[in-house]
DRENLUM-37522 format. One line per field, with one value per residue (C-alpha): residue number from 1; chain; x, y, z. Coordinates in nm, 2 decimals. Each point is the difference from the previous one (the first is absolute). Last residue first. Layout:
REM residues N
i = [NUM	...]
ch = [A	...]
east = [X	...]
north = [Y	...]
up = [Z	...]
//
This chain:
REM residues 614
i = [614	613	612	611	610	609	608	607	606	605	604	603	602	601	600	599	598	597	596	595	594	593	592	591	590	589	588	587	586	585	584	583	582	581	580	579	578	577	576	575	574	573	572	571	570	569	568	567	566	565	564	563	562	561	560	559	558	557	556	555	554	553	552	551	550	549	548	547	546	545	544	543	542	541	540	539	538	537	536	535	534	533	532	531	530	529	528	527	526	525	524	523	522	521	520	519	518	517	516	515	514	513	512	511	510	509	508	507	506	505	504	503	502	501	500	499	498	497	496	495	494	493	492	491	490	489	488	487	486	485	484	483	482	481	480	479	478	477	476	475	474	473	472	471	470	469	468	467	466	465	464	463	462	461	460	459	458	457	456	455	454	453	452	451	450	449	448	447	446	445	444	443	442	441	440	439	438	437	436	435	434	433	432	431	430	429	428	427	426	425	424	423	422	421	420	419	418	417	416	415	414	413	412	411	410	409	408	407	406	405	404	403	402	401	400	399	398	397	396	395	394	393	392	391	390	389	388	387	386	385	384	383	382	381	380	379	378	377	376	375	374	373	372	371	370	369	368	367	366	365	364	363	362	361	360	359	358	357	356	355	354	353	352	351	350	349	348	347	346	345	344	343	342	341	340	339	338	337	336	335	334	333	332	331	330	329	328	327	326	325	324	323	322	321	320	319	318	317	316	315	314	313	312	311	310	309	308	307	306	305	304	303	302	301	300	299	298	297	296	295	294	293	292	291	290	289	288	287	286	285	284	283	282	281	280	279	278	277	276	275	274	273	272	271	270	269	268	267	266	265	264	263	262	261	260	259	258	257	256	255	254	253	252	251	250	249	248	247	246	245	244	243	242	241	240	239	238	237	236	235	234	233	232	231	230	229	228	227	226	225	224	223	222	221	220	219	218	217	216	215	214	213	212	211	210	209	208	207	206	205	204	203	202	201	200	199	198	197	196	195	194	193	192	191	190	189	188	187	186	185	184	183	182	181	180	179	178	177	176	175	174	173	172	171	170	169	168	167	166	165	164	163	162	161	160	159	158	157	156	155	154	153	152	151	150	149	148	147	146	145	144	143	142	141	140	139	138	137	136	135	134	133	132	131	130	129	128	127	126	125	124	123	122	121	120	119	118	117	116	115	114	113	112	111	110	109	108	107	106	105	104	103	102	101	100	99	98	97	96	95	94	93	92	91	90	89	88	87	86	85	84	83	82	81	80	79	78	77	76	75	74	73	72	71	70	69	68	67	66	65	64	63	62	61	60	59	58	57	56	55	54	53	52	51	50	49	48	47	46	45	44	43	42	41	40	39	38	37	36	35	34	33	32	31	30	29	28	27	26	25	24	23	22	21	20	19	18	17	16	15	14	13	12	11	10	9	8	7	6	5	4	3	2	1]
ch = [A	A	A	A	A	A	A	A	A	A	A	A	A	A	A	A	A	A	A	A	A	A	A	A	A	A	A	A	A	A	A	A	A	A	A	A	A	A	A	A	A	A	A	A	A	A	A	A	A	A	A	A	A	A	A	A	A	A	A	A	A	A	A	A	A	A	A	A	A	A	A	A	A	A	A	A	A	A	A	A	A	A	A	A	A	A	A	A	A	A	A	A	A	A	A	A	A	A	A	A	A	A	A	A	A	A	A	A	A	A	A	A	A	A	A	A	A	A	A	A	A	A	A	A	A	A	A	A	A	A	A	A	A	A	A	A	A	A	A	A	A	A	A	A	A	A	A	A	A	A	A	A	A	A	A	A	A	A	A	A	A	A	A	A	A	A	A	A	A	A	A	A	A	A	A	A	A	A	A	A	A	A	A	A	A	A	A	A	A	A	A	A	A	A	A	A	A	A	A	A	A	A	A	A	A	A	A	A	A	A	A	A	A	A	A	A	A	A	A	A	A	A	A	A	A	A	A	A	A	A	A	A	A	A	A	A	A	A	A	A	A	A	A	A	A	A	A	A	A	A	A	A	A	A	A	A	A	A	A	A	A	A	A	A	A	A	A	A	A	A	A	A	A	A	A	A	A	A	A	A	A	A	A	A	A	A	A	A	A	A	A	A	A	A	A	A	A	A	A	A	A	A	A	A	A	A	A	A	A	A	A	A	A	A	A	A	A	A	A	A	A	A	A	A	A	A	A	A	A	A	A	A	A	A	A	A	A	A	A	A	A	A	A	A	A	A	A	A	A	A	A	A	A	A	A	A	A	A	A	A	A	A	A	A	A	A	A	A	A	A	A	A	A	A	A	A	A	A	A	A	A	A	A	A	A	A	A	A	A	A	A	A	A	A	A	A	A	A	A	A	A	A	A	A	A	A	A	A	A	A	A	A	A	A	A	A	A	A	A	A	A	A	A	A	A	A	A	A	A	A	A	A	A	A	A	A	A	A	A	A	A	A	A	A	A	A	A	A	A	A	A	A	A	A	A	A	A	A	A	A	A	A	A	A	A	A	A	A	A	A	A	A	A	A	A	A	A	A	A	A	A	A	A	A	A	A	A	A	A	A	A	A	A	A	A	A	A	A	A	A	A	A	A	A	A	A	A	A	A	A	A	A	A	A	A	A	A	A	A	A	A	A	A	A	A	A	A	A	A	A	A	A	A	A	A	A	A	A	A	A	A	A	A	A	A	A	A	A	A	A	A	A	A	A	A	A	A	A	A	A	A	A	A	A	A	A	A	A	A	A	A	A	A	A	A	A	A	A	A	A	A	A	A	A	A	A	A	A	A	A	A	A	A	A	A	A	A	A	A	A	A	A	A	A	A	A	A	A	A	A	A	A	A	A]
east = [1.35	-0.13	0.31	0.06	0.20	-0.14	0.13	-0.15	0.18	-0.20	-0.26	-0.33	0.08	0.34	-0.17	-0.25	0.26	0.22	-0.31	-0.03	0.36	0.10	-0.30	-0.20	0.26	0.15	-0.35	-0.09	0.30	-0.05	-0.37	0.05	0.23	-0.23	-0.30	0.18	0.16	-0.33	-0.17	0.31	-0.03	-0.37	0.04	0.36	0.34	0.35	0.00	-0.25	0.16	0.34	-0.13	-0.14	0.34	0.17	-0.25	0.07	0.37	-0.06	-0.23	0.25	0.29	-0.20	-0.13	0.35	0.14	-0.28	0.03	0.29	-0.17	-0.35	0.10	0.29	-0.25	-0.25	0.27	0.15	-0.33	-0.08	0.36	0.24	0.07	0.06	-0.36	-0.12	0.22	-0.13	-0.36	0.06	0.15	-0.30	-0.22	0.18	0.02	-0.36	-0.09	0.18	-0.18	-0.34	-0.03	0.11	-0.33	-0.23	0.20	-0.05	-0.38	0.02	0.18	-0.26	-0.25	0.21	-0.03	-0.38	0.05	0.04	0.08	0.24	-0.13	0.29	-0.23	-0.22	0.30	0.15	-0.31	-0.05	0.36	-0.03	-0.31	0.17	0.30	-0.22	-0.14	0.34	0.12	-0.29	0.09	0.37	-0.10	-0.23	0.29	0.21	-0.26	0.01	0.28	-0.11	-0.38	-0.05	0.21	-0.16	-0.36	0.09	0.16	-0.31	-0.23	0.21	-0.02	-0.37	-0.08	0.23	-0.12	-0.36	0.06	0.12	-0.28	-0.25	0.18	-0.03	-0.37	-0.07	0.13	0.35	-0.05	-0.17	-0.24	0.10	-0.18	-0.10	0.08	-0.01	0.05	0.20	0.13	0.35	0.15	0.33	0.36	-0.09	0.22	0.19	-0.08	0.10	-0.26	-0.28	0.11	0.03	-0.35	-0.15	0.16	-0.11	-0.36	-0.01	0.11	-0.24	0.16	0.07	0.38	0.31	0.36	0.34	0.32	0.20	0.00	-0.24	0.09	-0.17	-0.34	-0.20	-0.37	-0.21	-0.27	-0.04	-0.24	-0.12	-0.24	-0.01	-0.22	0.04	-0.26	-0.01	-0.35	-0.07	-0.33	-0.26	-0.27	-0.35	-0.20	-0.29	0.11	0.10	0.22	-0.09	0.26	0.19	0.33	0.28	0.28	0.38	0.28	0.30	0.11	0.19	0.10	0.12	0.24	-0.03	0.28	-0.10	0.23	0.22	0.32	-0.02	0.35	0.16	-0.32	0.04	0.38	-0.02	-0.29	0.17	0.34	-0.16	-0.20	0.30	0.20	-0.27	-0.27	-0.06	-0.35	-0.11	-0.38	-0.21	-0.25	-0.07	0.16	0.07	0.37	-0.06	-0.08	0.15	-0.07	0.31	0.06	0.33	0.13	-0.26	0.08	-0.26	-0.27	0.01	0.21	-0.05	-0.34	-0.11	-0.38	0.02	-0.23	-0.34	-0.13	-0.37	-0.11	-0.01	-0.16	0.04	0.17	0.34	-0.03	-0.08	0.06	-0.20	0.20	0.00	0.26	0.19	-0.02	0.24	-0.07	0.20	-0.06	0.10	0.32	0.00	0.12	-0.15	-0.06	-0.11	-0.25	-0.11	-0.20	-0.07	0.31	-0.05	-0.38	-0.03	0.25	-0.18	-0.32	0.14	0.09	0.05	0.27	0.11	0.11	0.01	-0.03	0.07	-0.04	0.11	-0.15	0.12	0.14	-0.08	0.02	0.29	0.08	-0.04	-0.03	0.02	0.20	-0.08	-0.17	0.18	-0.23	0.32	0.13	-0.33	0.05	0.36	-0.12	-0.26	0.26	0.23	-0.29	-0.10	0.35	0.01	-0.33	0.09	0.34	-0.17	-0.24	0.27	0.22	-0.29	-0.08	0.36	0.01	-0.33	0.12	-0.17	-0.20	0.05	-0.23	0.14	-0.24	0.06	-0.02	-0.36	-0.03	-0.20	0.18	0.18	0.34	0.12	0.31	0.15	0.07	0.25	0.29	-0.06	0.30	0.10	-0.34	-0.15	0.25	-0.06	-0.38	0.01	0.22	-0.24	-0.31	0.16	0.07	-0.36	-0.14	-0.19	0.01	-0.25	0.11	-0.16	0.13	-0.19	-0.14	-0.32	0.06	0.30	0.07	0.23	-0.12	0.08	0.37	0.32	0.34	0.23	0.23	-0.05	-0.38	0.00	0.19	-0.24	-0.31	0.15	0.08	-0.36	-0.14	0.27	-0.13	-0.36	0.08	0.16	-0.29	-0.24	0.20	-0.04	-0.38	-0.05	0.15	-0.29	0.10	-0.27	0.00	-0.12	-0.01	-0.02	-0.03	0.06	-0.07	-0.03	0.24	0.15	-0.01	0.22	-0.11	0.09	0.05	-0.25	0.09	0.13	0.17	-0.07	-0.29	-0.14	0.00	-0.20	-0.23	-0.11	0.08	-0.30	0.17	-0.20	0.06	-0.06	-0.17	0.03	-0.22	0.19	-0.23	-0.06	-0.12	-0.34	-0.13	-0.31	0.14	0.33	-0.20	-0.20	0.30	0.20	-0.29	-0.03	0.38	-0.04	-0.32	0.19	0.17	-0.33	-0.02	0.16	0.20	-0.03	0.30	0.03	0.31	0.19	-0.24	0.00	-0.32	-0.12	-0.26	-0.04	-0.24	-0.13	-0.27	-0.08	-0.36	0.06	-0.18	0.19	0.34	-0.08	-0.09	0.31	0.21	-0.20	0.03	0.38	0.01	-0.20	0.23	0.31	0.22	0.18	0.17	0.35	0.18	-0.17	-0.19	-0.17	-0.03	-0.23	0.08	-0.23	0.05	0.04	0.09	0.35	0.05	0.14	0.25	0.27	0.00	0.13	0.34	0.13	-0.10	0.07	0.34	0.10	-0.11	0.21	0.30	-0.05	-0.02	0.33	0.17	-0.12	0.16	0.32	0.00	-0.04	0.31	-0.05	0.08	0.13	0.32	0.04]
north = [4.99	0.25	0.04	0.35	0.07	-0.25	-0.07	-0.33	-0.33	-0.19	0.22	-0.18	-0.34	-0.02	0.05	-0.27	-0.25	0.09	-0.08	-0.34	-0.11	0.10	-0.01	-0.24	-0.26	-0.01	0.00	-0.31	-0.19	0.12	-0.07	-0.36	-0.07	0.18	-0.19	-0.33	0.08	0.10	-0.32	-0.20	0.14	-0.07	-0.37	-0.10	0.15	-0.13	0.04	0.29	0.20	-0.06	0.12	0.32	0.07	-0.03	0.23	0.26	-0.01	0.01	0.30	0.21	-0.08	0.08	0.33	0.11	-0.09	0.17	0.33	0.11	-0.07	0.13	0.33	0.04	-0.01	0.23	0.25	0.01	0.07	0.29	0.13	-0.04	0.28	-0.18	0.07	-0.20	-0.29	0.00	0.02	-0.30	-0.19	0.06	-0.12	-0.32	-0.09	0.08	-0.20	-0.30	0.02	0.03	-0.37	-0.06	0.15	-0.18	-0.32	0.02	0.03	-0.30	-0.21	0.07	-0.12	-0.31	-0.04	-0.01	-0.27	0.01	-0.34	-0.01	-0.15	0.14	0.19	0.14	0.09	0.17	0.19	0.12	0.13	0.16	0.20	0.11	0.12	0.18	0.20	0.08	0.10	0.24	0.14	0.05	0.19	0.23	0.04	0.13	0.27	0.10	-0.16	0.08	0.05	-0.25	-0.28	0.06	-0.03	-0.32	-0.15	0.10	-0.16	-0.32	-0.04	0.07	-0.25	-0.27	0.05	-0.02	-0.34	-0.12	0.17	-0.18	-0.33	0.09	0.06	-0.31	-0.22	-0.12	-0.35	0.10	-0.29	-0.36	-0.27	-0.31	-0.37	-0.21	-0.36	-0.10	-0.35	-0.12	-0.35	-0.08	0.01	0.19	-0.08	0.28	0.28	-0.20	-0.27	0.27	0.17	-0.33	-0.10	0.34	-0.02	-0.36	0.09	0.28	-0.22	-0.29	-0.29	-0.37	0.01	-0.03	0.05	-0.13	0.11	-0.14	-0.35	-0.27	-0.35	-0.11	-0.04	0.06	-0.02	0.31	0.09	0.38	0.25	-0.23	0.16	0.13	0.26	0.09	0.19	0.33	0.14	0.37	0.11	0.22	0.13	0.10	0.20	-0.12	0.15	-0.33	-0.08	-0.15	-0.23	-0.01	-0.21	0.14	-0.23	0.04	-0.18	-0.20	-0.14	-0.32	-0.11	-0.37	-0.08	-0.37	-0.23	-0.31	-0.29	-0.10	0.09	-0.05	-0.10	0.32	0.21	0.01	0.06	0.27	0.17	-0.02	0.13	0.30	0.08	-0.01	0.22	0.25	-0.05	0.19	-0.02	0.11	0.06	-0.09	0.16	-0.17	0.15	-0.35	0.02	0.07	0.33	0.20	0.11	0.02	-0.17	0.03	-0.13	-0.28	-0.24	0.16	-0.07	-0.38	-0.29	-0.38	0.01	-0.30	-0.08	-0.17	0.13	-0.11	0.20	0.10	0.02	0.34	0.33	0.30	0.10	0.06	-0.34	-0.03	-0.34	-0.02	-0.17	-0.35	-0.08	-0.32	-0.34	-0.21	-0.19	0.24	0.36	0.27	0.16	0.33	0.35	0.25	0.36	0.30	0.29	0.25	0.26	0.32	0.19	-0.09	0.00	0.31	0.20	-0.08	0.11	0.31	0.12	0.37	-0.02	0.33	-0.14	-0.37	-0.10	-0.36	-0.10	-0.34	-0.20	-0.30	0.13	0.37	0.21	-0.06	0.25	0.04	0.38	0.10	0.31	-0.03	-0.31	-0.18	-0.31	-0.23	0.21	-0.08	-0.37	0.02	0.17	-0.27	-0.28	0.17	0.05	-0.37	-0.11	0.22	-0.13	-0.36	0.05	0.14	-0.29	-0.26	0.17	0.02	-0.37	-0.10	0.20	-0.15	-0.35	-0.22	-0.28	-0.36	-0.28	-0.36	-0.29	-0.34	0.12	0.13	0.32	-0.01	0.30	0.20	-0.05	0.23	-0.05	0.34	0.05	0.29	-0.23	-0.23	-0.22	-0.06	0.01	-0.19	-0.29	-0.02	0.00	-0.27	-0.23	0.05	-0.07	-0.31	-0.13	0.06	-0.24	0.01	0.38	0.28	0.34	0.34	0.33	0.29	0.33	-0.16	-0.36	-0.09	-0.36	-0.29	-0.36	-0.34	0.05	-0.20	0.15	-0.13	0.31	0.07	-0.05	0.23	0.27	-0.02	0.03	0.29	0.18	-0.03	0.13	0.28	0.13	-0.03	0.19	0.29	0.02	0.00	0.29	0.21	-0.10	0.12	0.34	0.07	0.35	0.27	0.28	0.35	0.18	0.37	0.17	0.37	0.33	0.34	0.21	-0.18	-0.34	0.16	0.16	-0.12	0.27	0.00	-0.18	0.13	-0.27	0.18	-0.22	0.08	0.37	-0.07	-0.23	0.26	-0.07	-0.12	-0.26	-0.26	0.00	-0.35	-0.20	-0.38	-0.29	-0.33	-0.27	-0.36	0.12	0.10	0.23	0.15	0.05	0.14	0.24	0.14	0.04	0.18	0.23	0.10	0.09	0.21	0.18	0.31	0.03	0.12	-0.14	-0.34	-0.11	-0.38	-0.20	-0.36	-0.22	-0.25	-0.03	0.39	0.11	0.36	0.19	0.38	0.11	-0.09	0.13	-0.23	-0.08	-0.35	-0.18	0.21	-0.09	-0.38	0.04	0.18	-0.28	-0.27	0.21	0.00	-0.38	-0.05	0.25	-0.21	-0.08	-0.33	-0.20	-0.12	0.24	-0.17	0.19	0.18	0.38	0.27	0.37	0.26	0.36	0.35	0.23	0.17	0.38	0.15	0.28	-0.25	-0.10	0.35	-0.04	-0.21	0.22	0.34	-0.10	-0.16	0.32	0.21	-0.23	0.01	0.39	0.01	-0.24	0.21	0.31	-0.20	-0.13	0.36	0.14	0.20	0.38	0.17	0.14	-0.02]
up = [-0.67	-0.25	-0.22	-0.15	-0.32	-0.24	-0.35	-0.09	-0.06	0.26	0.19	-0.03	-0.15	0.17	0.34	-0.07	-0.13	0.31	0.22	-0.18	0.01	0.35	0.24	-0.22	-0.07	0.36	0.14	-0.19	0.14	0.35	0.00	-0.12	0.29	0.26	-0.12	0.03	0.33	0.17	-0.11	0.10	0.36	0.01	-0.07	0.03	0.05	-0.08	-0.38	-0.02	0.27	-0.16	-0.34	0.17	0.16	-0.32	-0.18	0.26	-0.06	-0.37	0.03	0.20	-0.24	-0.32	0.13	0.11	-0.34	-0.19	0.16	-0.22	-0.33	0.09	0.16	-0.26	-0.29	0.17	0.09	-0.34	-0.17	0.25	-0.02	0.28	0.24	0.33	0.10	-0.30	0.08	0.36	-0.12	-0.25	0.29	0.22	-0.29	-0.05	0.38	0.05	-0.32	0.14	0.33	-0.16	-0.05	0.36	0.14	-0.23	0.04	0.38	-0.05	-0.26	0.26	0.26	-0.26	-0.02	0.38	-0.06	-0.26	-0.38	-0.16	-0.30	-0.32	-0.21	-0.23	0.28	0.21	-0.31	-0.09	0.37	0.02	-0.34	0.09	0.34	-0.20	-0.25	0.28	0.12	-0.35	-0.04	0.35	-0.09	-0.32	0.21	0.25	-0.29	-0.05	0.36	0.20	0.36	-0.03	-0.28	0.17	0.34	-0.14	-0.18	0.32	0.20	-0.25	-0.02	0.38	0.02	-0.28	0.13	0.36	-0.14	-0.14	0.33	0.19	-0.22	0.07	0.38	-0.02	-0.21	0.28	0.09	-0.11	-0.33	-0.07	0.00	-0.21	0.16	0.01	0.32	0.08	-0.31	0.05	0.01	-0.04	0.16	-0.10	-0.32	-0.31	-0.15	-0.24	-0.30	0.10	0.02	-0.32	-0.19	0.12	-0.11	-0.34	-0.05	0.11	-0.25	-0.29	0.10	0.18	-0.09	-0.03	0.23	-0.12	0.10	0.16	0.30	-0.13	-0.13	-0.09	-0.33	-0.16	0.32	-0.10	0.04	0.25	0.01	0.17	0.29	0.24	0.35	0.15	0.37	0.20	0.20	0.09	-0.05	0.17	-0.19	0.23	-0.14	0.26	0.20	0.32	0.15	-0.29	-0.32	-0.18	-0.33	-0.02	-0.21	-0.11	0.07	-0.17	0.06	-0.33	-0.07	-0.35	-0.01	-0.29	-0.07	-0.12	-0.20	0.00	-0.30	0.16	0.37	0.11	-0.11	0.07	0.38	0.01	-0.26	0.17	0.34	-0.14	-0.18	0.31	0.22	-0.24	-0.06	-0.27	-0.33	-0.15	-0.35	0.01	-0.30	-0.24	-0.33	-0.32	-0.16	0.07	0.35	0.16	0.29	0.36	0.22	0.33	0.20	0.33	0.06	0.29	0.22	-0.27	0.11	-0.07	-0.02	0.18	0.20	-0.01	-0.34	-0.26	-0.13	-0.29	-0.06	-0.37	-0.16	0.07	-0.23	-0.33	0.16	0.18	0.37	0.16	0.32	0.27	0.16	0.27	0.00	0.16	-0.22	-0.31	-0.20	0.11	-0.25	0.10	0.18	-0.06	0.24	-0.10	0.20	0.00	0.25	-0.19	0.20	-0.13	-0.36	-0.02	0.23	-0.20	-0.32	0.15	0.13	-0.35	0.09	0.28	0.14	0.33	0.07	0.36	0.10	0.36	0.13	0.28	0.21	0.32	0.00	-0.32	-0.23	-0.28	-0.37	-0.09	-0.36	-0.12	-0.37	-0.13	-0.29	0.02	0.00	0.30	0.18	-0.07	0.14	0.31	0.04	-0.03	0.26	0.25	-0.06	0.08	0.32	0.12	-0.06	0.18	0.30	0.01	-0.04	0.27	0.24	-0.05	0.06	0.33	0.10	-0.05	-0.26	0.17	-0.02	0.15	0.00	0.06	0.15	0.36	-0.08	0.18	0.33	0.15	-0.28	-0.15	-0.27	-0.22	-0.12	-0.37	-0.05	0.08	-0.29	-0.02	0.36	0.16	-0.29	0.04	0.38	-0.06	-0.28	0.23	0.29	-0.21	-0.16	0.35	0.11	-0.27	-0.33	-0.06	-0.08	-0.09	0.03	-0.15	0.15	-0.13	-0.12	-0.04	-0.21	-0.05	0.09	0.00	0.13	0.08	-0.04	0.06	-0.27	0.01	-0.36	0.04	0.30	-0.20	-0.29	0.22	0.19	-0.33	-0.12	0.33	0.01	-0.34	0.12	0.32	-0.21	-0.23	0.30	0.15	-0.31	-0.03	0.37	-0.10	-0.24	-0.08	0.02	-0.26	0.04	-0.32	-0.05	-0.35	-0.06	0.15	-0.19	0.19	0.30	-0.19	-0.28	-0.33	-0.34	-0.26	-0.28	-0.32	-0.34	-0.21	-0.34	-0.07	0.35	-0.09	-0.32	0.18	0.25	0.37	0.19	0.21	0.18	0.37	0.14	0.28	-0.04	-0.07	-0.05	-0.14	0.11	0.33	-0.10	-0.28	0.17	0.35	-0.16	-0.22	0.28	0.23	-0.26	-0.07	0.36	0.01	-0.32	0.12	0.13	-0.34	-0.16	-0.26	-0.06	-0.30	-0.10	-0.09	-0.12	-0.02	-0.22	-0.30	-0.05	0.18	0.01	0.20	-0.08	0.27	0.34	0.24	0.29	0.05	0.15	-0.28	-0.26	0.16	0.00	-0.37	-0.09	0.15	-0.19	-0.32	0.05	0.04	-0.32	-0.18	0.07	0.29	-0.10	0.27	-0.08	0.23	0.29	0.28	-0.27	-0.05	0.10	0.03	0.17	-0.09	0.14	-0.29	-0.03	0.01	-0.32	0.10	0.06	-0.37	-0.08	0.14	-0.28	-0.28	0.16	0.12	-0.34	-0.19	0.23	-0.05	-0.38	0.01	0.20	-0.24	-0.30	0.15	0.07	-0.36	-0.15	0.17	0.31	0.00	0.31	-0.16	-0.38]
//
């Protein structure tokens, strides 16, 4: 029978409608402003006592809060009204101190039954709801110091091989200074260094001791080191952001030594801050044996242990790590499986081959920021971030046999091992970084422009709905129902896929509204043409849908190809537009062809009708 869908097609349409309503509904529940607290280290326990301390600080400041909760890893307190959220963060940060990460958050209010089905509100971009902004400063002096220290060790080795005697060679500030026994040795060393270390320039100043040699790194080499450090840190940060799964992030260089990180649509800002803000590295050193070494705190999983004295020279560092994965040993204890690059594997094998039986320490280095309180001239509390370095030994084990490219390290809690693996997997940092500014970003184009963007969708859709009713009458009503459902499905899919809606994305929705009715215009015009040529009502409807399908498919495929190209080669706003347009094309194909035909079939399918209102 003409214009009758089989049962399975009708059930499919109903299921799609139910899907659209279920997964679009969470967007109607506005999130609550909240403050989230977590530890600088993943091993820190955030329990009810910490939550009560947070709530007590808010009560003393007269800030209204509700629904506080702690789960052992973090604590969250909802703030009312939203305008007090920033003030609440400052109060809690001042009370809790620098050992905790205090971050602004948006706590979802989605009902549990929707969350259990996987329903979550759509993420909004920086230009709609804002996000997290970090400004990090790279310590370029440390990168230069690492290079100079490496050159210093190499120079000592070269001079010994060439039997050039010296009293001492050491690094002072940004200079390498050597002391010799006679002028002839100074001249030999100077000539050797000029030929072998072209980036190091000997410096002679009036009144300088003739038995000393002062070496400075050339400006060109310094510039290359600093630029490489920034680029490597940018790459590492982008890898960390990718691990977080953030949509449309921005990681870019600002000025000489700063990096900007913007994360749109991020809910768990504390987790983002801990991963992005933490600068961690590893050094593998042997335990000192009767030599002058460095003493570090040995931290066991259950707390502090005895100090450990390690050699000053590292065998390898985190820069040699190519992969790191958290895992568990045969006793269920957390560990990190490490894979080294070729150079790192050779160095580790060479160092451990002749040192079986010695203890090998794993030094965990973190570059952190602590908060110092002070009172300014106006009598107001000022919190100043001060960078510092924390080093402790996390493993000190006896070498049983020669090690190679793959091995494991232990001594961490489960969350710490996961964080360490992520940081090492993302790539070592060429220089330490410190967060110098952290803030949330409001709508970059202003609330007025956002309101106009939403209004453009409303006005555009209203005009299209009116046009379809006036021109195509009853069939226009079916098209309007399908168009409304198309918007609902578009929002549902973007919510389910975790796509980020930006202001250009709203432009994509407006374009989708116009394109969605194109298919119905083609179909309805074809039905009119068939009817004018003398075909029956049922025959005209069947022919209109069947014969217009090829043209509709071709037009939408070409548009989809363009949208995919925009997504692949574009970035930021362009990708936001491409995502919305691509999803809109797919949903409009279904609603314009299948859903409108289902509605038409429901009303006129199989009935004897002489006049068609179209």
